[in-house]
C-alpha positions in Angstrom: 103.2 78.9 -99.7 103.9 82.6 -100.3 100.4 83.1 -101.6 99.1 81.4 -98.4 101.2 83.5 -96.1 100.5 86.9 -97.8 96.8 86.4 -98.7 95.5 84.6 -95.7 97.9 85.1 -92.8 97.1 83.2 -89.6 94.9 85.2 -87.2 96.7 85.8 -83.9 93.5 85.4 -82.0 93.7 81.7 -82.5 96.7 81.5 -80.2 96.0 79.8 -76.9 93.2 77.5 -78.2 95.2 74.4 -76.9 95.2 72.0 -79.8 93.1 73.9 -82.3 94.9 75.7 -85.0 92.4 77.2 -87.5 93.8 79.8 -89.8 91.3 82.5 -88.9 88.3 83.1 -86.6 85.6 85.7 -86.8 84.7 85.8 -83.1 81.8 88.2 -83.7 80.1 86.2 -86.5 81.1 82.8 -85.0 82.8 81.7 -88.2 86.0 79.6 -88.3 88.1 79.5 -91.5 90.7 77.0 -92.7 92.8 77.8 -95.7 93.9 75.1 -98.2 96.2 75.5 -101.1 94.2 73.4 -103.5 90.8 71.7 -103.6 92.2 68.2 -103.0 91.2 65.9 -100.1 87.8 67.7 -99.8 86.4 65.5 -97.1 89.5 65.6 -95.0 89.8 69.4 -95.3 86.1 69.9 -94.6 86.2 67.5 -91.6 89.1 69.5 -90.2 87.3 72.8 -90.5 84.1 71.2 -89.1 86.0 69.8 -86.1 87.2 73.4 -85.3 83.6 74.7 -85.6 82.3 71.8 -83.4 84.9 72.4 -80.7 84.2 76.1 -80.7 80.5 75.5 -80.6 80.8 73.2 -77.6 83.1 75.6 -75.8 81.1 78.8 -76.4 77.6 77.4 -76.4 77.0 79.1 -79.7 76.7 77.2 -83.1 79.7 78.1 -85.3 79.9 78.0 -89.1 82.9 76.5 -90.8 84.4 77.7 -94.0 87.2 76.1 -96.0 89.0 78.6 -98.3 90.7 77.1 -101.4 93.5 79.5 -102.1 94.4 78.3 -105.6 90.9 79.1 -106.9 90.0 81.9 -104.5 86.8 80.0 -103.6 85.4 78.8 -100.4 83.1 76.0 -99.2 80.6 76.3 -96.3 80.9 73.2 -94.1 77.6 72.6 -92.3 77.6 70.9 -88.9 74.6 68.8 -89.9 73.9 65.2 -88.8 75.9 63.7 -91.7 79.0 65.8 -90.8 78.7 65.0 -87.1 78.4 61.3 -87.9 81.6 61.5 -90.0 83.4 63.2 -87.1 82.1 60.5 -84.7 83.4 57.8 -87.0 86.8 59.5 -87.2 86.9 59.6 -83.4 86.0 55.9 -83.2 88.8 55.2 -85.7 91.3 57.3 -83.6 90.3 55.4 -80.5 90.9 52.1 -82.3 94.3 53.2 -83.6 95.3 54.5 -80.1 94.6 51.1 -78.6 97.0 49.4 -81.1 100.4 48.3 -79.8 102.2 49.2 -83.0 101.4 52.1 -85.3 100.2 50.8 -88.7 102.3 51.7 -91.7 100.8 54.5 -93.9 101.1 54.4 -97.6 102.6 57.4 -99.3 100.1 59.3 -101.5 100.6 62.5 -103.6 99.1 64.7 -100.9 101.9 63.7 -98.5 104.2 66.3 -100.2 102.1 69.1 -98.9 100.7 67.6 -95.7 101.6 69.6 -92.5 101.8 66.4 -90.4 103.7 64.2 -92.9 106.4 63.8 -90.3 104.2 61.5 -88.3 104.1 59.0 -91.1 107.8 59.5 -92.0 107.1 61.2 -95.3 108.6 64.6 -94.7 
């Protein structure tokens, strides 16, 4: 947590994006960054970063690059907005639509990542 706050503080230029909360944006180079403490949940983390890049691309009309920083190893991954990634995001949207139509929220199983998840409260695992 301290490493995250001191090494990669949230960029104040992301305020006001209404629902998007990336950790940093390079507005000149059109790059959006998301910081993760460890390399776990690779696809989920990369989908999150790709979603930010996709929304910024749609909004600005310029193709954005997404980069996921792994703080524990000081490495980063480029997340391409290619056909495969866009299909994964579309599938996630379809699943969200299906879930939103349900009368009752399905129970979520607790997994090790719940301990560090920023939205664990939605599942009751805070």
